[in-house]
N, CA, C, O and the ligand as a Tripos MOL2 file, in Angstrom:
@<TRIPOS>MOLECULE
protein
  229   227    58     0     0
PROTEIN
NO_CHARGES

@<TRIPOS>ATOM
      1 N           0.8480   -1.1930    0.0000 N.3       1 MET1
      2 CA          0.0000    0.0000    0.0000 C.3       1 MET1
      3 C           0.8850    1.2460    0.0000 C.2       1 MET1
      4 O           1.8190    1.3470    0.7950 O.2       1 MET1
      5 N           0.5910    2.1890   -0.8910 N.am      2 GLU2
      6 CA          1.4060    3.3860   -1.0250 C.3       2 GLU2
      7 C           0.5360    4.6130   -0.7550 C.2       2 GLU2
      8 O          -0.6060    4.6720   -1.2090 O.2       2 GLU2
      9 N           1.0570    5.5730   -0.0360 N.am      3 CYS3
     10 CA          0.2900    6.7660    0.3140 C.3       3 CYS3
     11 C          -0.0080    7.5850   -0.9430 C.2       3 CYS3
     12 O           0.9060    7.9010   -1.7030 O.2       3 CYS3
     13 N          -1.2820    7.9320   -1.1680 N.am      4 PRO4
     14 CA         -1.6450    8.7110   -2.3510 C.3       4 PRO4
     15 C          -1.1540   10.1460   -2.2760 C.2       4 PRO4
     16 O          -1.0920   10.8350   -3.2940 O.2       4 PRO4
     17 N          -0.8070   10.5980   -1.0880 N.am      5 LYS5
     18 CA         -0.3660   11.9810   -0.9250 C.3       5 LYS5
     19 C           1.1300   12.1310   -1.1060 C.2       5 LYS5
     20 O           1.5970   13.0190   -1.8200 O.2       5 LYS5
     21 N           1.8850   11.2460   -0.4450 N.am      6 CYS6
     22 CA          3.3390   11.4230   -0.4370 C.3       6 CYS6
     23 C           4.0700   10.1770   -0.9270 C.2       6 CYS6
     24 O           5.3010   10.1430   -0.9270 O.2       6 CYS6
     25 N           3.3230    9.1500   -1.3460 N.am      7 CYS7
     26 CA          3.8940    7.8970   -1.8320 C.3       7 CYS7
     27 C           4.7330    7.2110   -0.7570 C.2       7 CYS7
     28 O           5.6180    6.4140   -1.0680 O.2       7 CYS7
     29 N           4.4540    7.5240    0.5020 N.am      8 GLY8
     30 CA          5.1600    6.8730    1.6000 C.3       8 GLY8
     31 C           4.5860    5.5060    1.8930 C.2       8 GLY8
     32 O           3.5770    5.1030    1.3140 O.2       8 GLY8
     33 N           5.2340    4.7980    2.7940 N.am      9 LEU9
     34 CA          4.7830    3.4660    3.1630 C.3       9 LEU9
     35 C           3.5960    3.5620    4.1100 C.2       9 LEU9
     36 O           3.6030    4.3610    5.0460 O.2       9 LEU9
     37 N           2.5700    2.7390    3.8620 N.am     10 MET10
     38 CA          1.4020    2.7270    4.7280 C.3      10 MET10
     39 C           1.3080    1.3900    5.4320 C.2      10 MET10
     40 O           1.6890    0.3560    4.8830 O.2      10 MET10
     41 N           0.7970    1.4190    6.6550 N.am     11 TYR11
     42 CA          0.6190    0.1790    7.4090 C.3      11 TYR11
     43 C          -0.7970    0.1150    7.9480 C.2      11 TYR11
     44 O          -1.4620    1.1400    8.1010 O.2      11 TYR11
     45 N          -1.2480   -1.0890    8.2320 N.am     12 MET12
     46 CA         -2.5990   -1.2990    8.7310 C.3      12 MET12
     47 C          -2.6520   -0.9970   10.2200 C.2      12 MET12
     48 O          -1.8540   -1.5150   11.0010 O.2      12 MET12
     49 N          -3.5960   -0.1580   10.5980 N.am     13 GLU13
     50 CA         -3.7680    0.1650   11.9990 C.3      13 GLU13
     51 C          -5.2150   -0.1000   12.4040 C.2      13 GLU13
     52 O          -6.1480    0.2010   11.6600 O.2      13 GLU13
     53 N          -5.3810   -0.6590   13.5780 N.am     14 ARG14
     54 CA         -6.7280   -0.9640   14.0610 C.3      14 ARG14
     55 C          -7.2510    0.1660   14.9260 C.2      14 ARG14
     56 O          -6.6260    0.5600   15.9110 O.2      14 ARG14
     57 N          -8.4170    0.6820   14.5390 N.am     15 LEU15
     58 CA         -9.0540    1.7540   15.2990 C.3      15 LEU15
     59 C         -10.3670    1.2560   15.8760 C.2      15 LEU15
     60 O         -10.9670    0.3050   15.3740 O.2      15 LEU15
     61 N         -10.8000    1.9150   16.9400 N.am     16 THR16
     62 CA        -12.0960    1.5820   17.5130 C.3      16 THR16
     63 C         -12.9610    2.8250   17.5600 C.2      16 THR16
     64 O         -12.5220    3.8850   18.0070 O.2      16 THR16
     65 N         -14.1910    2.6890   17.0970 N.am     17 ASP17
     66 CA        -15.1600    3.7710   17.1300 C.3      17 ASP17
     67 C         -16.3480    3.2820   17.9440 C.2      17 ASP17
     68 O         -17.2370    2.6100   17.4210 O.2      17 ASP17
     69 N         -16.3570    3.6220   19.2250 N.am     18 PHE18
     70 CA        -17.3170    3.0770   20.1790 C.3      18 PHE18
     71 C         -17.2020    1.5560   20.1870 C.2      18 PHE18
     72 O         -16.2050    1.0300   20.6790 O.2      18 PHE18
     73 N         -18.1670    0.8500   19.6700 N.am     19 PHE19
     74 CA        -18.1130   -0.6140   19.7210 C.3      19 PHE19
     75 C         -17.6820   -1.2170   18.3970 C.2      19 PHE19
     76 O         -17.6080   -2.4390   18.2620 O.2      19 PHE19
     77 N         -17.3990   -0.3750   17.4280 N.am     20 VAL20
     78 CA        -16.9840   -0.8780   16.1190 C.3      20 VAL20
     79 C         -15.4660   -0.8460   16.0120 C.2      20 VAL20
     80 O         -14.8200    0.1570   16.3140 O.2      20 VAL20
     81 N         -14.9150   -1.9810   15.5710 N.am     21 ILE21
     82 CA        -13.4720   -2.0490   15.3450 C.3      21 ILE21
     83 C         -13.2310   -2.1530   13.8510 C.2      21 ILE21
     84 O         -13.8180   -3.0080   13.1870 O.2      21 ILE21
     85 N         -12.3800   -1.2990   13.3160 N.am     22 PHE22
     86 CA        -12.1010   -1.3610   11.8910 C.3      22 PHE22
     87 C         -10.6340   -1.0590   11.6390 C.2      22 PHE22
     88 O          -9.9530   -0.4280   12.4470 O.2      22 PHE22
     89 N         -10.1750   -1.5330   10.4920 N.am     23 ASN23
     90 CA         -8.7780   -1.3380   10.1210 C.3      23 ASN23
     91 C          -8.6650   -0.2310    9.0890 C.2      23 ASN23
     92 O          -9.4940   -0.1240    8.1850 O.2      23 ASN23
     93 N          -7.6470    0.5790    9.2280 N.am     24 VAL24
     94 CA         -7.3690    1.6110    8.2490 C.3      24 VAL24
     95 C          -5.8940    1.5320    7.8650 C.2      24 VAL24
     96 O          -5.0640    1.0190    8.6160 O.2      24 VAL24
     97 N          -5.5960    2.0450    6.6950 N.am     25 TRP25
     98 CA         -4.2050    2.2060    6.3030 C.3      25 TRP25
     99 C          -3.7100    3.5610    6.7950 C.2      25 TRP25
    100 O          -4.3760    4.5770    6.5970 O.2      25 TRP25
    101 N          -2.5490    3.5800    7.4320 N.am     26 LYS26
    102 CA         -1.9860    4.8310    7.9320 C.3      26 LYS26
    103 C          -0.5780    4.9980    7.3870 C.2      26 LYS26
    104 O           0.2300    4.0700    7.3940 O.2      26 LYS26
    105 N          -0.3080    6.2120    6.9130 N.am     27 CYS27
    106 CA          1.0010    6.5060    6.3330 C.3      27 CYS27
    107 C           1.9970    6.7920    7.4420 C.2      27 CYS27
    108 O           1.7270    7.5950    8.3340 O.2      27 CYS27
    109 N           3.1400    6.1410    7.3880 N.am     28 ILE28
    110 CA          4.1580    6.3710    8.4040 C.3      28 ILE28
    111 C           4.8590    7.6900    8.1620 C.2      28 ILE28
    112 O           5.5460    8.1990    9.0480 O.2      28 ILE28
    113 N           4.6960    8.2540    6.9710 N.am     29 ASN29
    114 CA          5.4140    9.4640    6.5980 C.3      29 ASN29
    115 C           4.6340   10.7210    6.9460 C.2      29 ASN29
    116 O           5.1370   11.5870    7.6610 O.2      29 ASN29
    117 N           3.3800   10.8290    6.4330 N.am     30 CYS30
    118 CA          2.5990   12.0400    6.6380 C.3      30 CYS30
    119 C           1.3930   11.8010    7.5440 C.2      30 CYS30
    120 O           0.7060   12.7510    7.9190 O.2      30 CYS30
    121 N           1.1330   10.5640    7.8930 N.am     31 GLY31
    122 CA          0.0540   10.2730    8.8250 C.3      31 GLY31
    123 C          -1.3200   10.2250    8.1890 C.2      31 GLY31
    124 O          -2.3250   10.1940    8.9000 O.2      31 GLY31
    125 N          -1.3870   10.2170    6.8640 N.am     32 ALA32
    126 CA         -2.6750   10.1550    6.1800 C.3      32 ALA32
    127 C          -3.3710    8.8360    6.4950 C.2      32 ALA32
    128 O          -2.7360    7.7880    6.6140 O.2      32 ALA32
    129 N          -4.6940    8.9160    6.6270 N.am     33 LEU33
    130 CA         -5.4830    7.7190    6.8930 C.3      33 LEU33
    131 C          -6.2890    7.3600    5.6580 C.2      33 LEU33
    132 O          -6.8820    8.2270    5.0160 O.2      33 LEU33
    133 N          -6.3080    6.0810    5.3320 N.am     34 MET34
    134 CA         -7.1040    5.5910    4.2140 C.3      34 MET34
    135 C          -7.8730    4.3770    4.6740 C.2      34 MET34
    136 O          -7.2770    3.3570    5.0230 O.2      34 MET34
    137 N          -9.1890    4.4710    4.6800 N.am     35 ASP35
    138 CA         -9.9670    3.2690    4.9750 C.3      35 ASP35
    139 C         -10.6350    2.7760    3.7000 C.2      35 ASP35
    140 O         -10.5520    3.4120    2.6500 O.2      35 ASP35
    141 N         -11.2950    1.6360    3.8130 N.am     36 LYS36
    142 CA        -11.8320    0.9680    2.6330 C.3      36 LYS36
    143 C         -12.8260    1.8690    1.9000 C.2      36 LYS36
    144 O         -12.8520    1.9050    0.6700 O.2      36 LYS36
    145 N         -13.6400    2.5940    2.6640 N.am     37 THR37
    146 CA        -14.6410    3.4620    2.0500 C.3      37 THR37
    147 C         -13.9850    4.5790    1.2480 C.2      37 THR37
    148 O         -14.4120    4.9050    0.1400 O.2      37 THR37
    149 N         -12.9420    5.1580    1.8300 N.am     38 ILE38
    150 CA        -12.2460    6.2470    1.1400 C.3      38 ILE38
    151 C         -11.6400    5.7330   -0.1570 C.2      38 ILE38
    152 O         -11.7220    6.3900   -1.1950 O.2      38 ILE38
    153 N         -11.0290    4.5520   -0.0920 N.am     39 ILE39
    154 CA        -10.3870    3.9940   -1.2800 C.3      39 ILE39
    155 C         -11.4250    3.7230   -2.3670 C.2      39 ILE39
    156 O         -11.1880    4.0170   -3.5380 O.2      39 ILE39
    157 N         -12.5760    3.1630   -1.9820 N.am     40 GLU40
    158 CA        -13.6340    2.8770   -2.9570 C.3      40 GLU40
    159 C         -14.1740    4.1660   -3.5700 C.2      40 GLU40
    160 O         -14.4080    4.2270   -4.7770 O.2      40 GLU40
    161 N         -14.3720    5.1880   -2.7540 N.am     41 ASN41
    162 CA        -14.8340    6.4700   -3.2730 C.3      41 ASN41
    163 C         -13.8130    7.0550   -4.2420 C.2      41 ASN41
    164 O         -14.1720    7.6370   -5.2650 O.2      41 ASN41
    165 N         -12.5490    6.8950   -3.9070 N.am     42 HIS42
    166 CA        -11.4990    7.4100   -4.7720 C.3      42 HIS42
    167 C         -11.5350    6.6970   -6.1240 C.2      42 HIS42
    168 O         -11.3860    7.3260   -7.1710 O.2      42 HIS42
    169 N         -11.7350    5.3800   -6.0880 N.am     43 GLN43
    170 CA        -11.8260    4.6210   -7.3270 C.3      43 GLN43
    171 C         -13.0030    5.0980   -8.1620 C.2      43 GLN43
    172 O         -12.8840    5.2380   -9.3790 O.2      43 GLN43
    173 N         -14.1530    5.3520   -7.5120 N.am     44 LYS44
    174 CA        -15.3300    5.8170   -8.2350 C.3      44 LYS44
    175 C         -15.0640    7.1720   -8.8760 C.2      44 LYS44
    176 O         -15.4460    7.4030  -10.0230 O.2      44 LYS44
    177 N         -14.4100    8.0680   -8.1420 N.am     45 SER45
    178 CA        -14.1320    9.3890   -8.6890 C.3      45 SER45
    179 C         -13.1780    9.2750   -9.8710 C.2      45 SER45
    180 O         -13.2930   10.0320  -10.8350 O.2      45 SER45
    181 N         -12.2510    8.3510   -9.8060 N.am     46 LEU46
    182 CA        -11.3440    8.1370  -10.9310 C.3      46 LEU46
    183 C         -12.1180    7.6440  -12.1480 C.2      46 LEU46
    184 O         -11.8800    8.1010  -13.2660 O.2      46 LEU46
    185 N         -13.0400    6.7180  -11.9320 N.am     47 ASP47
    186 CA        -13.8610    6.2210  -13.0390 C.3      47 ASP47
    187 C         -14.6690    7.3590  -13.6550 C.2      47 ASP47
    188 O         -14.7970    7.4520  -14.8760 O.2      47 ASP47
    189 N         -15.2160    8.2290  -12.7920 N.am     48 ALA48
    190 CA        -16.0100    9.3540  -13.2770 C.3      48 ALA48
    191 C         -15.1510   10.2710  -14.1340 C.2      48 ALA48
    192 O         -15.5920   10.7490  -15.1800 O.2      48 ALA48
    193 N         -13.9330   10.5130  -13.6920 N.am     49 LEU49
    194 CA        -13.0320   11.3680  -14.4530 C.3      49 LEU49
    195 C         -12.7550   10.7720  -15.8290 C.2      49 LEU49
    196 O         -12.7040   11.4890  -16.8280 O.2      49 LEU49
    197 N         -12.5780    9.4560  -15.8700 N.am     50 GLU50
    198 CA        -12.2660    8.8100  -17.1470 C.3      50 GLU50
    199 C         -13.4410    8.9340  -18.1120 C.2      50 GLU50
    200 O         -13.2460    9.1100  -19.3150 O.2      50 GLU50
    201 N         -14.6820    8.8410  -17.5740 N.am     51 THR51
    202 CA        -15.8500    8.9250  -18.4490 C.3      51 THR51
    203 C         -16.0720   10.3620  -18.9200 C.2      51 THR51
    204 O         -16.5840   10.5850  -20.0170 O.2      51 THR51
    205 N         -15.6870   11.3330  -18.0940 N.am     52 VAL52
    206 CA        -15.8440   12.7430  -18.4890 C.3      52 VAL52
    207 C         -14.9410   13.0330  -19.6890 C.2      52 VAL52
    208 O         -15.3360   13.7360  -20.6190 O.2      52 VAL52
    209 N         -13.7590   12.4980  -19.6570 N.am     53 GLY53
    210 CA        -12.8980   12.6090  -20.8180 C.3      53 GLY53
    211 C         -12.0430   13.8590  -20.8240 C.2      53 GLY53
    212 O         -11.5410   14.2710  -19.7780 O.2      53 GLY53
    213 N         -11.8700   14.4620  -21.9760 N.am     54 SER54
    214 CA        -10.8480   15.4870  -22.1730 C.3      54 SER54
    215 C         -11.4440   16.8960  -22.1840 C.2      54 SER54
    216 O         -11.0560   17.7230  -23.0100 O.2      54 SER54
    217 N         -12.3740   17.1740  -21.2840 N.am     55 ALA55
    218 CA        -12.9690   18.4970  -21.2360 C.3      55 ALA55
    219 C         -11.9420   19.5370  -20.7930 C.2      55 ALA55
    220 O         -11.9630   20.6890  -21.2270 O.2      55 ALA55
    221 N         -11.0430   19.0920  -19.9120 N.am     56 SER56
    222 CA         -9.9940   20.0130  -19.4630 C.3      56 SER56
    223 C          -8.6710   19.2630  -19.4600 C.2      56 SER56
    224 O          -8.6340   18.0340  -19.4070 O.2      56 SER56
    225 N          -7.6200   20.0020  -19.5150 N.am     57 GLY57
    226 CA         -6.4220   19.2660  -19.5390 C.3      57 GLY57
    227 C          -5.2130   20.0450  -19.2820 C.2      57 GLY57
    228 O          -4.1120   19.4940  -19.2800 O.2      57 GLY57
    229 ZN          1.8090    9.9820    3.1980 Zn       58 ZN58
@<TRIPOS>BOND
     1     1     2 1
     2     2     3 1
     3     3     4 2
     4     3     5 am
     5     5     6 1
     6     6     7 1
     7     7     8 2
     8     7     9 am
     9     9    10 1
    10    10    11 1
    11    11    12 2
    12    11    13 am
    13    13    14 1
    14    14    15 1
    15    15    16 2
    16    15    17 am
    17    17    18 1
    18    18    19 1
    19    19    20 2
    20    19    21 am
    21    21    22 1
    22    22    23 1
    23    23    24 2
    24    23    25 am
    25    25    26 1
    26    26    27 1
    27    27    28 2
    28    27    29 am
    29    29    30 1
    30    30    31 1
    31    31    32 2
    32    31    33 am
    33    33    34 1
    34    34    35 1
    35    35    36 2
    36    35    37 am
    37    37    38 1
    38    38    39 1
    39    39    40 2
    40    39    41 am
    41    41    42 1
    42    42    43 1
    43    43    44 2
    44    43    45 am
    45    45    46 1
    46    46    47 1
    47    47    48 2
    48    47    49 am
    49    49    50 1
    50    50    51 1
    51    51    52 2
    52    51    53 am
    53    53    54 1
    54    54    55 1
    55    55    56 2
    56    55    57 am
    57    57    58 1
    58    58    59 1
    59    59    60 2
    60    59    61 am
    61    61    62 1
    62    62    63 1
    63    63    64 2
    64    63    65 am
    65    65    66 1
    66    66    67 1
    67    67    68 2
    68    67    69 am
    69    69    70 1
    70    70    71 1
    71    71    72 2
    72    71    73 am
    73    73    74 1
    74    74    75 1
    75    75    76 2
    76    75    77 am
    77    77    78 1
    78    78    79 1
    79    79    80 2
    80    79    81 am
    81    81    82 1
    82    82    83 1
    83    83    84 2
    84    83    85 am
    85    85    86 1
    86    86    87 1
    87    87    88 2
    88    87    89 am
    89    89    90 1
    90    90    91 1
    91    91    92 2
    92    91    93 am
    93    93    94 1
    94    94    95 1
    95    95    96 2
    96    95    97 am
    97    97    98 1
    98    98    99 1
    99    99   100 2
   100    99   101 am
   101   101   102 1
   102   102   103 1
   103   103   104 2
   104   103   105 am
   105   105   106 1
   106   106   107 1
   107   107   108 2
   108   107   109 am
   109   109   110 1
   110   110   111 1
   111   111   112 2
   112   111   113 am
   113   113   114 1
   114   114   115 1
   115   115   116 2
   116   115   117 am
   117   117   118 1
   118   118   119 1
   119   119   120 2
   120   119   121 am
   121   121   122 1
   122   122   123 1
   123   123   124 2
   124   123   125 am
   125   125   126 1
   126   126   127 1
   127   127   128 2
   128   127   129 am
   129   129   130 1
   130   130   131 1
   131   131   132 2
   132   131   133 am
   133   133   134 1
   134   134   135 1
   135   135   136 2
   136   135   137 am
   137   137   138 1
   138   138   139 1
   139   139   140 2
   140   139   141 am
   141   141   142 1
   142   142   143 1
   143   143   144 2
   144   143   145 am
   145   145   146 1
   146   146   147 1
   147   147   148 2
   148   147   149 am
   149   149   150 1
   150   150   151 1
   151   151   152 2
   152   151   153 am
   153   153   154 1
   154   154   155 1
   155   155   156 2
   156   155   157 am
   157   157   158 1
   158   158   159 1
   159   159   160 2
   160   159   161 am
   161   161   162 1
   162   162   163 1
   163   163   164 2
   164   163   165 am
   165   165   166 1
   166   166   167 1
   167   167   168 2
   168   167   169 am
   169   169   170 1
   170   170   171 1
   171   171   172 2
   172   171   173 am
   173   173   174 1
   174   174   175 1
   175   175   176 2
   176   175   177 am
   177   177   178 1
   178   178   179 1
   179   179   180 2
   180   179   181 am
   181   181   182 1
   182   182   183 1
   183   183   184 2
   184   183   185 am
   185   185   186 1
   186   186   187 1
   187   187   188 2
   188   187   189 am
   189   189   190 1
   190   190   191 1
   191   191   192 2
   192   191   193 am
   193   193   194 1
   194   194   195 1
   195   195   196 2
   196   195   197 am
   197   197   198 1
   198   198   199 1
   199   199   200 2
   200   199   201 am
   201   201   202 1
   202   202   203 1
   203   203   204 2
   204   203   205 am
   205   205   206 1
   206   206   207 1
   207   207   208 2
   208   207   209 am
   209   209   210 1
   210   210   211 1
   211   211   212 2
   212   211   213 am
   213   213   214 1
   214   214   215 1
   215   215   216 2
   216   215   217 am
   217   217   218 1
   218   218   219 1
   219   219   220 2
   220   219   221 am
   221   221   222 1
   222   222   223 1
   223   223   224 2
   224   223   225 am
   225   225   226 1
   226   226   227 1
   227   227   228 2
@<TRIPOS>SUBSTRUCTURE
     1 MET1         2 RESIDUE 1 A MET
     2 GLU2         6 RESIDUE 1 A GLU
     3 CYS3        10 RESIDUE 1 A CYS
     4 PRO4        14 RESIDUE 1 A PRO
     5 LYS5        18 RESIDUE 1 A LYS
     6 CYS6        22 RESIDUE 1 A CYS
     7 CYS7        26 RESIDUE 1 A CYS
     8 GLY8        30 RESIDUE 1 A GLY
     9 LEU9        34 RESIDUE 1 A LEU
    10 MET10       38 RESIDUE 1 A MET
    11 TYR11       42 RESIDUE 1 A TYR
    12 MET12       46 RESIDUE 1 A MET
    13 GLU13       50 RESIDUE 1 A GLU
    14 ARG14       54 RESIDUE 1 A ARG
    15 LEU15       58 RESIDUE 1 A LEU
    16 THR16       62 RESIDUE 1 A THR
    17 ASP17       66 RESIDUE 1 A ASP
    18 PHE18       70 RESIDUE 1 A PHE
    19 PHE19       74 RESIDUE 1 A PHE
    20 VAL20       78 RESIDUE 1 A VAL
    21 ILE21       82 RESIDUE 1 A ILE
    22 PHE22       86 RESIDUE 1 A PHE
    23 ASN23       90 RESIDUE 1 A ASN
    24 VAL24       94 RESIDUE 1 A VAL
    25 TRP25       98 RESIDUE 1 A TRP
    26 LYS26      102 RESIDUE 1 A LYS
    27 CYS27      106 RESIDUE 1 A CYS
    28 ILE28      110 RESIDUE 1 A ILE
    29 ASN29      114 RESIDUE 1 A ASN
    30 CYS30      118 RESIDUE 1 A CYS
    31 GLY31      122 RESIDUE 1 A GLY
    32 ALA32      126 RESIDUE 1 A ALA
    33 LEU33      130 RESIDUE 1 A LEU
    34 MET34      134 RESIDUE 1 A MET
    35 ASP35      138 RESIDUE 1 A ASP
    36 LYS36      142 RESIDUE 1 A LYS
    37 THR37      146 RESIDUE 1 A THR
    38 ILE38      150 RESIDUE 1 A ILE
    39 ILE39      154 RESIDUE 1 A ILE
    40 GLU40      158 RESIDUE 1 A GLU
    41 ASN41      162 RESIDUE 1 A ASN
    42 HIS42      166 RESIDUE 1 A HIS
    43 GLN43      170 RESIDUE 1 A GLN
    44 LYS44      174 RESIDUE 1 A LYS
    45 SER45      178 RESIDUE 1 A SER
    46 LEU46      182 RESIDUE 1 A LEU
    47 ASP47      186 RESIDUE 1 A ASP
    48 ALA48      190 RESIDUE 1 A ALA
    49 LEU49      194 RESIDUE 1 A LEU
    50 GLU50      198 RESIDUE 1 A GLU
    51 THR51      202 RESIDUE 1 A THR
    52 VAL52      206 RESIDUE 1 A VAL
    53 GLY53      210 RESIDUE 1 A GLY
    54 SER54      214 RESIDUE 1 A SER
    55 ALA55      218 RESIDUE 1 A ALA
    56 SER56      222 RESIDUE 1 A SER
    57 GLY57      226 RESIDUE 1 A GLY
    58 ZN58       229 GROUP 0 **** ****
């Protein structure tokens, strides 16, 4: 896993939100957090950009 912001190394960290336990990717370099939802949303936005095409460049 590579940090989308700084291309640093990311590691899996376990967080707890009240009674929910979930894993996120955390960058050891800049501290950015990436969870599964964020990654999926990012993929969707990338797909949207590809379908929009060359309106700007
Ligand atoms: Zn980073």
